[in-house]
KOLVEX-766195 format. One record per residue (C-alpha): residue in three letters; x, y, z. Coordinates in Angstrom, 2 decimals. Layout:
BEGIN
SITE  residu        X        Y        Z
SITE     Ala        X        Y        Z
...
REM end
This chain:
BEGIN
SITE  residu        X        Y        Z
SITE     Met     0.00     0.00     0.00
SITE     Asp     2.90     2.37     0.58
SITE     Gly     3.55     2.13    -3.14
SITE     Leu     0.83     4.73    -3.49
SITE     Ala     2.81     7.26    -1.47
SITE     Val     4.53    10.25    -3.03
SITE     Asp     8.28    10.74    -3.27
SITE     Pro     8.75    14.13    -4.94
SITE     Ser    12.48    14.36    -4.34
SITE     Asn    13.72    13.57    -7.84
SITE     Leu    13.97    16.02   -10.73
SITE     Phe    11.91    13.88   -13.08
SITE     Phe     8.97    13.93   -10.72
SITE     Asn     9.13    17.72   -10.35
SITE     Thr     9.20    18.18   -14.14
SITE     Ser     6.32    15.72   -14.52
SITE     Leu     4.36    17.52   -11.82
SITE     Glu     4.77    20.90   -13.49
SITE     Thr     3.54    19.48   -16.80
SITE     Ser     0.57    17.70   -15.24
SITE     Glu    -0.27    20.83   -13.24
SITE     Gln    -0.68    22.78   -16.46
SITE     Cys    -2.73    20.10   -18.23
SITE     Gly    -4.80    18.64   -15.40
SITE     Lys    -5.61    21.69   -13.30
SITE     Glu    -9.19    21.96   -12.07
SITE     Thr   -11.47    24.48   -13.77
SITE     Ala   -13.56    26.98   -11.79
SITE     Leu   -16.71    24.93   -12.43
SITE     Glu   -15.02    21.72   -11.29
SITE     Asn   -13.89    23.41    -8.08
SITE     Ile   -17.45    24.52    -7.33
SITE     Leu   -18.86    21.05    -8.03
SITE     Phe   -16.21    19.20    -6.03
SITE     Ala   -16.50    21.63    -3.11
SITE     Ser   -20.30    21.24    -3.06
SITE     Phe   -19.94    17.46    -3.15
SITE     Tyr   -17.49    17.39    -0.24
SITE     Leu   -19.68    19.75     1.79
SITE     Leu   -22.72    17.49     1.41
SITE     Asp   -20.60    14.39     1.97
SITE     Phe   -19.15    15.88     5.17
SITE     Ile   -22.57    16.74     6.62
SITE     Leu   -24.08    13.32     5.89
SITE     Ala   -21.02    11.27     6.85
SITE     Phe   -20.29    13.17    10.06
SITE     Ala   -23.88    13.02    11.30
SITE     Gly   -24.40     9.39    10.30
SITE     Asn   -21.15     7.98    11.65
SITE     Thr   -21.21    10.00    14.87
SITE     Leu   -24.67     8.66    15.61
SITE     Ala   -23.67     5.14    14.57
SITE     Leu   -20.55     5.14    16.73
SITE     Trp   -22.49     6.41    19.73
SITE     Leu   -25.13     3.71    19.31
SITE     Phe   -22.57     0.93    18.78
SITE     Ile   -20.58     1.99    21.86
SITE     Arg   -23.74     2.22    23.96
SITE     Asp   -24.69    -1.31    22.89
SITE     Gln   -21.15    -2.64    23.23
SITE     Lys   -21.93    -5.07    26.06
SITE     Ser   -24.19    -7.12    23.80
SITE     Gly   -21.90    -6.69    20.82
SITE     Thr   -21.47    -9.49    18.31
SITE     Pro   -18.50    -9.89    15.94
SITE     Ala   -20.49    -8.25    13.15
SITE     Asn   -21.41    -5.26    15.33
SITE     Ile   -17.79    -4.90    16.42
SITE     Phe   -16.64    -4.75    12.81
SITE     Leu   -19.36    -2.19    12.08
SITE     Met   -18.24    -0.07    15.04
SITE     His   -14.64    -0.02    13.81
SITE     Leu   -15.91     0.78    10.33
SITE     Ala   -17.63     3.86    11.77
SITE     Val   -14.36     4.89    13.46
SITE     Ala   -12.51     4.56    10.16
SITE     Asp   -15.11     6.71     8.41
SITE     Leu   -14.97     9.42    11.07
SITE     Ser   -11.17     9.54    10.92
SITE     Phe   -11.39    10.70     7.33
SITE     Val   -14.57    12.76     7.61
SITE     Leu   -12.81    15.07    10.07
SITE     Val   -10.31    16.20     7.39
SITE     Leu   -12.86    16.63     4.58
SITE     Pro   -13.14    20.38     5.34
SITE     Thr    -9.54    20.78     4.13
SITE     Arg   -10.63    19.59     0.69
SITE     Leu   -13.47    22.08     0.78
SITE     Val   -11.04    24.93     1.42
SITE     Tyr    -8.68    23.61    -1.27
SITE     His   -11.36    23.76    -3.96
SITE     Phe   -12.87    27.04    -2.75
SITE     Ser    -9.42    28.67    -2.79
SITE     Gly    -8.74    27.72    -6.41
SITE     Asn    -6.44    24.68    -5.94
SITE     His    -4.30    26.31    -3.26
SITE     Trp    -3.29    24.40    -0.11
SITE     Pro    -3.07    26.95     2.75
SITE     Phe    -2.66    24.55     5.68
SITE     Gly     1.02    23.65     5.37
SITE     Glu     3.02    20.43     5.29
SITE     Ile     1.75    18.47     8.31
SITE     Pro    -1.99    18.76     7.53
SITE     Cys    -1.22    17.69     3.94
SITE     Arg     0.53    14.56     5.19
SITE     Leu    -2.30    13.87     7.63
SITE     Thr    -4.94    14.29     4.92
SITE     Gly    -3.26    11.73     2.67
SITE     Phe    -2.62     9.36     5.57
SITE     Leu    -6.25     9.44     6.75
SITE     Phe    -7.58     9.08     3.19
SITE     Tyr    -5.76     5.78     2.66
SITE     Leu    -6.24     4.67     6.27
SITE     Asn   -10.01     5.07     5.97
SITE     Met   -10.20     3.49     2.52
SITE     Tyr    -8.22     0.35     3.26
SITE     Ala    -9.44    -0.06     6.83
SITE     Ser   -13.01     0.15     5.50
SITE     Ile   -12.26    -2.38     2.78
SITE     Tyr   -10.82    -4.88     5.26
SITE     Phe   -13.58    -4.35     7.84
SITE     Leu   -16.18    -5.00     5.13
SITE     Thr   -14.23    -8.14     4.23
SITE     Cys   -14.30    -9.21     7.89
SITE     Ile   -18.06    -8.71     7.94
SITE     Ser   -18.45   -10.92     4.86
SITE     Ala   -16.23   -13.61     6.42
SITE     Asp   -18.24   -13.43     9.66
SITE     Arg   -21.52   -13.81     7.74
SITE     Phe   -20.04   -16.74     5.80
SITE     Leu   -19.08   -18.55     9.00
SITE     Ala   -22.40   -17.78    10.71
SITE     Ile   -24.60   -18.94     7.84
SITE     Val   -22.60   -21.65     6.07
SITE     His   -20.79   -23.12     9.10
SITE     Pro   -22.95   -22.09    12.10
SITE     Val   -21.90   -24.87    14.48
SITE     Lys   -18.22   -25.17    13.60
SITE     Ser   -17.69   -21.42    13.89
SITE     Ile   -19.22   -20.89    17.35
SITE     Lys   -15.87   -20.87    19.13
SITE     Leu   -14.22   -18.78    16.43
SITE     Arg   -16.90   -16.10    16.29
SITE     Arg   -16.24   -14.53    19.67
SITE     Pro   -16.22   -10.79    20.41
SITE     Leu   -12.66   -11.01    21.74
SITE     Tyr   -11.37   -12.44    18.47
SITE     Ala   -13.21    -9.75    16.53
SITE     His   -11.56    -7.03    18.64
SITE     Leu    -8.14    -8.63    18.13
SITE     Ala    -8.71    -8.87    14.37
SITE     Cys    -9.67    -5.18    14.25
SITE     Ala    -6.62    -4.15    16.28
SITE     Phe    -4.39    -6.18    13.96
SITE     Leu    -5.91    -4.55    10.86
SITE     Trp    -5.52    -1.04    12.31
SITE     Val    -1.84    -1.66    13.00
SITE     Ile    -1.15    -3.20     9.57
SITE     Val    -2.90    -0.43     7.62
SITE     Ala    -1.40     2.35     9.76
SITE     Val     2.13     0.96     9.33
SITE     Ala     1.60     0.61     5.57
SITE     Met     0.46     4.24     5.36
SITE     Ala     3.16     5.57     7.72
SITE     Pro     5.53     6.71     4.91
SITE     Leu     3.00     9.42     4.08
SITE     Leu     3.61    10.95     7.51
SITE     Val     7.39    11.21     7.19
SITE     Ser     7.88    12.25     3.54
SITE     Val     7.49    15.72     2.04
SITE     Gln     4.01    16.08     0.53
SITE     Thr     3.81    19.74    -0.55
SITE     Ala     5.38    21.64    -3.45
SITE     Glu     5.38    25.20    -4.77
SITE     Met     3.92    25.58    -8.27
SITE     Asn     3.47    29.03    -9.83
SITE     Ser     3.27    30.79    -6.44
SITE     Thr     0.70    28.24    -5.29
SITE     Thr     1.22    25.57    -2.64
SITE     Val     0.19    22.14    -3.88
SITE     Cys    -0.63    19.20    -1.61
SITE     Leu     0.58    16.16    -3.51
SITE     Gln    -1.91    13.92    -1.71
SITE     Leu    -4.82    15.70    -3.37
SITE     Tyr    -5.09    13.93    -6.74
SITE     Arg    -1.37    14.28    -7.56
SITE     Glu     0.15    11.05    -6.28
SITE     Lys     3.25     9.84    -8.09
SITE     Ala     2.55     7.13   -10.66
SITE     Ser     4.82     4.22    -9.74
SITE     Arg     4.81     0.78   -11.39
SITE     His     5.47    -1.01    -8.12
SITE     Ala     2.22     0.54    -6.88
SITE     Leu     0.46    -2.14    -8.96
SITE     Val     1.62    -4.71    -6.42
SITE     Ser     0.16    -2.56    -3.66
SITE     Leu    -3.13    -2.34    -5.53
SITE     Ala    -3.29    -6.13    -5.84
SITE     Val    -2.56    -6.75    -2.17
SITE     Ala    -4.57    -3.87    -0.75
SITE     Phe    -7.70    -4.20    -2.86
SITE     Thr    -7.91    -7.22    -5.16
SITE     Phe    -7.44    -9.80    -2.39
SITE     Pro   -10.12    -8.44     0.00
SITE     Phe   -12.52    -7.73    -2.88
SITE     Val   -12.25   -11.28    -4.26
SITE     Thr   -12.58   -12.67    -0.73
SITE     Thr   -15.73   -10.62    -0.09
SITE     Val   -17.38   -11.63    -3.37
SITE     Thr   -16.48   -15.29    -2.81
SITE     Cys   -17.93   -15.31     0.71
SITE     Tyr   -21.20   -13.80    -0.45
SITE     Leu   -21.53   -16.15    -3.41
SITE     Leu   -21.12   -19.10    -1.04
SITE     Ile   -23.68   -17.56     1.32
SITE     Ile   -26.20   -17.18    -1.51
SITE     Arg   -25.64   -20.78    -2.56
SITE     Ser   -26.15   -21.95     1.02
SITE     Leu   -29.35   -19.92     1.43
SITE     Arg   -30.79   -21.17    -1.86
SITE     Ser   -30.19   -24.79    -0.87
SITE     Gly   -31.56   -24.28     2.66
SITE     Ser   -35.27   -24.77     2.05
SITE     Arg   -36.14   -24.52     5.76
SITE     Val   -34.58   -21.10     6.21
SITE     Glu   -37.25   -18.47     6.85
SITE     Lys   -37.87   -16.09     3.95
SITE     His   -37.34   -12.91     5.97
SITE     Leu   -33.95   -14.21     7.12
SITE     Lys   -32.98   -14.94     3.54
SITE     Asp   -34.11   -11.45     2.55
SITE     Lys   -32.10    -9.93     5.38
SITE     Ala   -28.94   -11.75     4.34
SITE     Ile   -29.43   -10.83     0.68
SITE     Lys   -30.01    -7.20     1.67
SITE     Met   -26.70    -7.08     3.48
SITE     Ile   -24.89    -8.68     0.55
SITE     Val   -26.35    -6.12    -1.85
SITE     Met   -25.44    -3.19     0.42
SITE     Val   -21.82    -4.26     0.95
SITE     Leu   -21.24    -5.05    -2.72
SITE     Met   -22.86    -1.74    -3.68
SITE     Ile   -20.39     0.12    -1.45
SITE     Phe   -17.51    -1.77    -3.06
SITE     Leu   -18.75    -1.11    -6.60
SITE     Ile   -19.52     2.58    -6.04
SITE     Cys   -16.72     3.66    -3.72
SITE     Phe   -13.72     1.39    -4.18
SITE     Val   -13.78    -0.36    -7.56
SITE     Pro   -13.79     2.85    -9.68
SITE     Tyr   -10.88     4.33    -7.72
SITE     His    -8.69     1.24    -8.06
SITE     Val    -9.54     0.68   -11.73
SITE     Asn    -8.70     4.32   -12.43
SITE     Arg    -5.55     4.03   -10.33
SITE     Tyr    -4.46     1.00   -12.34
SITE     Ile    -4.94     2.91   -15.61
SITE     Tyr    -3.25     5.97   -14.09
SITE     Val    -0.15     4.01   -13.11
SITE     Leu     0.12     2.26   -16.49
SITE     His    -0.33     5.32   -18.68
SITE     Tyr     0.70     8.41   -16.74
SITE     Asp     4.08     9.90   -17.66
SITE     Gly     4.29    13.67   -17.54
SITE     Thr     7.00    13.93   -20.24
SITE     Gln     5.49    11.52   -22.76
SITE     Thr     1.72    11.49   -22.27
SITE     Ser    -0.29    14.01   -24.27
SITE     Cys    -1.83    16.95   -22.45
SITE     Glu    -5.35    15.77   -23.26
SITE     Thr    -4.62    12.32   -21.82
SITE     Gln    -3.22    13.91   -18.67
SITE     Arg    -6.38    15.99   -18.42
SITE     Val    -8.60    12.90   -18.61
SITE     Leu    -6.44    10.98   -16.12
SITE     Ala    -6.44    13.89   -13.66
SITE     Leu   -10.21    14.33   -13.89
SITE     Gly   -10.74    10.60   -13.41
SITE     Asn    -8.50    10.70   -10.36
SITE     Arg   -10.53    13.52    -8.81
SITE     Ile   -13.92    11.95    -9.56
SITE     Thr   -12.98     8.50    -8.22
SITE     Ser   -11.48    10.11    -5.10
SITE     Cys   -14.87    11.75    -4.54
SITE     Leu   -16.58     8.39    -4.89
SITE     Thr   -14.19     6.88    -2.37
SITE     Ser   -15.04     9.66     0.09
SITE     Leu   -18.73     8.83    -0.41
SITE     Asn   -18.08     5.62     1.51
SITE     Gly   -18.42     7.58     4.76
SITE     Ala   -21.96     8.62     3.88
SITE     Leu   -23.08     5.23     2.53
SITE     Asp   -21.91     3.13     5.48
SITE     Pro   -24.54     4.57     7.90
SITE     Val   -27.19     3.72     5.30
SITE     Met   -25.93     0.14     5.41
SITE     Tyr   -26.11     0.15     9.22
SITE     Phe   -29.75     1.21     9.07
SITE     Phe   -30.83    -1.46     6.60
SITE     Val   -28.82    -4.44     7.85
SITE     Ala   -28.21    -3.83    11.58
SITE     Glu   -31.45    -4.43    13.43
SITE     Lys   -30.17    -3.08    16.75
SITE     Phe   -28.92     0.08    15.08
SITE     Arg   -32.30     0.60    13.40
SITE     Glu   -34.18     0.03    16.66
SITE     Ala   -31.91     2.36    18.62
SITE     Leu   -32.29     5.04    15.96
SITE     Cys   -36.08     4.71    16.02
SITE     Asn   -36.07     4.89    19.81
SITE     Leu   -33.93     8.01    19.68
SITE     Leu   -35.91     9.83    16.99
SITE     Cys   -39.40     8.63    17.88
SITE     Gly   -38.96     8.73    21.65
SITE     Arg   -40.54     5.33    22.12
SITE     Lys   -39.43     1.75    22.47
SITE     Val   -39.70    -0.59    19.52
SITE     Val   -41.26    -3.78    20.84
SITE     Arg   -39.83    -7.01    19.49
SITE     Leu   -41.73   -10.27    19.47
SITE     Pro   -40.48   -13.01    21.81
SITE     Pro   -38.57   -15.85    20.17
SITE     Ser   -41.57   -18.14    20.55
SITE     Phe   -43.55   -15.97    18.14
SITE     Glu   -40.85   -15.92    15.48
SITE     Gly   -41.22   -19.51    14.54
SITE     Lys   -38.68   -22.30    14.63
SITE     Thr   -35.56   -22.06    12.57
SITE     Asn   -32.74   -24.39    11.72
SITE     Glu   -29.16   -23.60    12.72
SITE     Ser   -28.36   -21.74     9.53
SITE     Ser   -31.36   -19.45     9.77
SITE     Leu   -30.69   -18.76    13.44
SITE     Ser   -27.13   -17.77    12.62
SITE     Ala   -28.35   -15.69     9.72
SITE     Lys   -29.94   -13.35    12.23
SITE     Ser   -26.40   -12.69    13.46
SITE     Glu   -27.81   -10.59    16.29
SITE     Leu   -27.35    -7.54    14.07
REM end
């Protein structure tokens, strides 16, 4: 993942940056549109994830592995949402970075930290659902809250260490009397970054899709599984895959093309313009992850939905006792996942 970091120390990179700056610079209309997008994204993501985190922490004592992963996902989203205002200022000030070196490093660090932590937490959720539905009995000992917390701690450390180079390398440059933050759409195109892309995204994405395909096959063959439990599981699969397809797949496909084709001294100005615009648009889509995750919590996490209704409606949502829900086999019982 550190292959995506910027190393602007060599002359070739500086020359390439100057060329790309002339060809791929944002227009006034683009700055208005991107700033408006980030403003709306900030409002929705901050409100949704703050509420989600508060509800998950309040319900922590009865937390399940899935809820623990969702809680850490909310933390990852908030870590990036808090620096979104810097992007607002960047676009409103006409592509000028007024905050200095350290905030630039922090912005890039939190962008990648949120993106890859979110990807891996979503993968953990898919693996947890796979174990709960396909192997409900065998996975009882494995699916413990303690193990979920340990897995989350491990992922935080791995992703943070992988992103650490962004915190210790120079990330700003002076271009035509304007300070540029290299972590805002101007990352260096490096061929060895393709390896990082494969490890950081392709593996968890393939794992997530595989888990959900196996879950769907298991649900289709389980004739005794209640219909509403099947619907609930399918709903979660659709939501998670939608987040992947909207927020993460476009960015990594564009990044792959960017790395293969971008060369400031050889690529035509028009090509650089298209690549730069694609980089900005897909970065926006990645940031949208923070606003979409709370929507997923509402539709797939029953406890989150109940707590939200209690908070907004001021009344308790009464749930039927287990005896009124009908009998279920082990797979359908696990499919509830206490979400």
